N, C-alpha and C positions, 0 to 999 in steps of 0.2 A: 443477376442477383440484385437484391435490395441492399442499399448501403446508406449510411449517413455521412455526409461530408460537410466541411467548412471551407468556403471558397475564399474568404478574406479574413484577416485578423479582426476579431470582434463580430464577425458575421453570424447569421442564424444557422442553425442546423438545417441541412437540406436532405430530404429523402430522395434518392435517385435510383435509377435502374442502370446497371452497367454490366458488361461482359465479365464473366469469371476468368481471371487471369490463369494461364498455365504456368506451372513452376519451371524455372530454369534448372540447369544441371544441379546446382547446389542449393535448391530451395524445396520447400514443402508447401503444398496447398492444404489448408485446414478448413473443414466445414464447421463454422462457428456454432456452438450450442448456447454459450452464455458469455457475456462480457460485463465485468464490473465497471462502474463509473467512479472515477477517482478524482480528487482535487487536482492531481497532476494533469488531468485532461484540459484544465483551464489554460495550460501553456499553449496548446495548439488552438484551442477555441478562441482565445483572446490575443494570441501572438506574442506571448511573453518569452520568446526565445529567438535569438537571431538566426537567420538562414532557413526558416521553415518555408518549404515550397508548397504553395496552395494551388489547387484544392488538396485537402488532407482528410483522411478518415481517422478520427481519434480512436482511443481505446487500447489499454495495455494490461488488462486483467482478463485474458482470453482463454476460454476452454472450448475444445472442439474435437472433431474426429479427423484423423489424417485421411485426406481424400485422394491425393496423388503425391508422388515423390519424384524429384529430379533424378537424372541418371547417375549422379555421383553420390546420392544419399543412400547410405547402407545401414544406418542405425535406427531408422524409423520405417514402419510398415503401414500400408493402407489398413484402416480400421482401428488403429490404436487411438485411445483417447489421450489427449495431450493438452498442455497449457503453455502460454507465452506471457511473460511479464514485461516489466519496464525495459529491461535490457534486450535490444533488438539485434545485436551483432557486434563482433569485434574483429580487428584486423589480423591478429596473430603475429604481427611483425614489430610493433612498437616496443619500447623498453618495458612498459607495464605488462603487456601481453607475454613477453618473454619471461617475466617473473611470475606469470600465472595470475596476475591481478587484472582479470578481464574487465571488471567494473570500472577500472581507471584507464581503459584503452584510450589512447590519444585520438583515435578515429572511430570511437564507439557510435553505435546507432541506437536510437530510442524508438520503441514501438509506439505508433500513433503520433510521432513528432517528425522523425526522419523517414519513417516507413508507414504506410497505411496500416491502421490497427484494426481492432475487433468490433467496431460499430458497423458490422456488415455480416452478411450471411457466409462469406468466404474471405479468407485472408492468406497472404503469402508470408512465410516465416523462414528464417535460416535454421538449419538443423542444430547448430551448436547452442541455441538458446531455448530449445524446446525441452519440456519436462513431461514425464509420464504422470497421469492422474489416476490414482488407485480407485478401485470399484467402491470402496467404502465412502467416498465423497460424491455427492451429486455435482453436476457441472455448475449449477447455481451457487452451491456452497463453496466450491473450490475456487471460483473466480476471484473473490476478494482476498484469498490467501496469497495470491500471486504478487500482490503489491502491499496492501495494508498488513497482511499477515507477515510477509517476509520482512518488511521494514521494522515492525514492532518486535517480532521474535528475534530478528538479527541484532537489534540494538540491545535487548536484554541479555542475549547470549554473550555479546562482546563487552558487556559492561564491567565484568569482573565480579559482580555480585554473586554470593554463594547462598546456598540454602540457609534459611533463617534470617538473612539480612533484611532490613527494612527497605522496601522499594515502593515508591509512591508513583502512581499514574495520574498525571495532570490532564484532565479532560476525559469524558466518557462518551465519545462519539464514535465515528467510523473506525478510527485507529484505536482509541482508548478502550473500547469494549472488547477488542481482541487482546490488547496489551494486558488487561486485567486477567483474562483467562490464562494467558501464557505465564504471567508472573506467579499466579497461584500454583499452576502445574509445575513450575520450576522450583517450587519450595520456598519462595520469598514470603515474608510477612508483608502482605499487600495492602496498601492504603490508596484509596481513591480520593482525589482532590477535584471537586466540581462545584459550580455555582448553584446555590440554593439546595433545597431538599428533594427536588423533583426526581433525581436519579438515584437517590439513596437506596431505595428498595431494589432496583436493578443491580446496583453495585454489589450488594450482599448476595443477590441471586447468582451472580457470576462468580462468587467465591471470595470477594474482598473481605479482609479481616477488620478494616477500619474505614469509615467514611468521614471525610472532613468537608464541611461547607466553606468554600473560600470566601463567600460573601460575609461570613461572620467576622472577618478581620483577625481571626485567631489561628489561621492555618499554620503559620510558622511556629507559633507558640505550642500548638498541639503536636507538630512534628518533633520539636525538640523535647517535649515531655516523653515522647516515645523513644528518645535517644538520638534523633536526627536521622535523616534518610541517607542510606548508602547510595541510592540512585533516585533521582526524580526524572521520570520519562515524560517529556513534554510533548503532548499530542494536541494541545489546544493552541490555535494560531494567534497568540497574543504576546508580543514582546514584553509589555508591561507586566502581565500576569506572571510570566516566567521570571522576570527580574524580582518581583515581590517574593517569590518562593525560594530564591537562592539561600537566604539565611536559614532555611529549614534543612539544609544539607548538614549531615554530621561531618566529623573530621575525615578527610580524604574522600568525601562524597562528591558525586558528579551529577550534573544536570545534562541529560542527553536530549537534544532537540531533533524531532523527526517530522516536524511540520513547518511550513513557511509562515512567516508573519510579516506584515508590511510595516509595523512600527518598530522602533529601535529599542534595544535593551539598555538600561542604565544601571551599572553595577559598580559599586566602589571597589577599587583594587584591594584595599585593606581587608574587605570581606573575603576575598579569595585567598589572600595570604594567611589570614588568621587561622583558618581551618584546613589549609592546603586543599581547598575546594577547586573544582574544575568544571568547565562547560565544553561540550563538544556536540557536533552535529553527526548524524548517522543516517545514511541511506543504503547501507549494506545489508547483508543477510543472504543466505542461500535458500532458494526456493524449494529445492528437494528436501533439505533438512526441515524446513518449515512444514511442508506437507506431511512428511513422515511423523513429526512430533504431533501435529494436529490430529492425525488419524489415531495415533497411539493414545493420546490423552483426551480425545473427543472434544477438541476445541472447534467450535462451529460459529461462523459469523451470523449475526442477525441481519436479515436482508429484506428489502422490498423489491419485488420483481415487476418489471415493466416490459411491454412489447417494444420492438425497435421503433415503431412509429411514435412512441411517447418519450423519446429520448430527451426532448426539451424539458418536459416535466420532471423526469428522473434527474437530470442535471441540475435543474433549479432547486429541487429539494435537497440535493447533495450540497450545493454551494451555500444554501441558507441554513444548513444544519437541521432541516426538518424531516429528514429521512431517518428511519430507525432500522439499521444504522448504516447500511450500505445499499446503494442502488445497483441493481443488476439487470441488464437487458437480456431477455431470453428470446432466442430466435424461433420462429415458427416456419420451418421449411415446407410444411405441408401446403401452405398457400401458393407455393410456386410450382407444385407438381402439375404436369399437364396430362 
């Protein structure tokens, strides 16, 4: 099979040929059809995580067809179309697993970081993390929902916001363009916060009720004129920008951060006390719930499709925010047929 690997932290993507692995007793072999490229892939690409064993094949937004199953696998059959996201496996033995909180497993595995991921024509996955992909979604459209979709939808679902509440989406990129669609479909009064006027038309096309240009310096004032945000979902990776928006939260409002930022946030404690505001991070969400809701409400990611050989270009466009709005690798298995 063809695959893309990274041999050293910060190294280049390498196109290689390698044997297709056979699944062990409790594993599934997936013939990959599409794999989204996510900012989280930088962890394995650049070595931003301790203990990564190189070489590694990145990719954790994977959709494909079950090709073979191990002897102990009973819940998946050859020919089923399935997906695999960030969570690559759990131990079922630690205290978190015994409580059913598999995402907090003390020995959890991450696809594309601890295990080879989907930048390849085939990959091995554990049966407990696989989800079914319905016919209503193409493999290319389904891939970004497995991480970007799950993260944004999960954060909004867990926010406590109810229909009619004011919810602001900060950033209109790979995460934000999905978050806007979910917020609208969940019945929130949806505000988009983004720099400049460039994305205003897109925001309204996606269903937003209000667009606020953060470069105007009036974002907080405009949010408060609307009554203050119940939730600000922060999808833009800027600690300073997030800090500047906190005064736009209404009483008991919360900022939910779903993206990483290298700079620090500086927020006066009295600002939090005054309105009983809060800030939290969120990486949760259920993939199956996300897919079910996306199909029901017709939430579809905007993607650019690349062949496996153009992974470097697809990754660079994602990292520099030049892709509209998710990069997806699409496999061409025809080229390998003899």
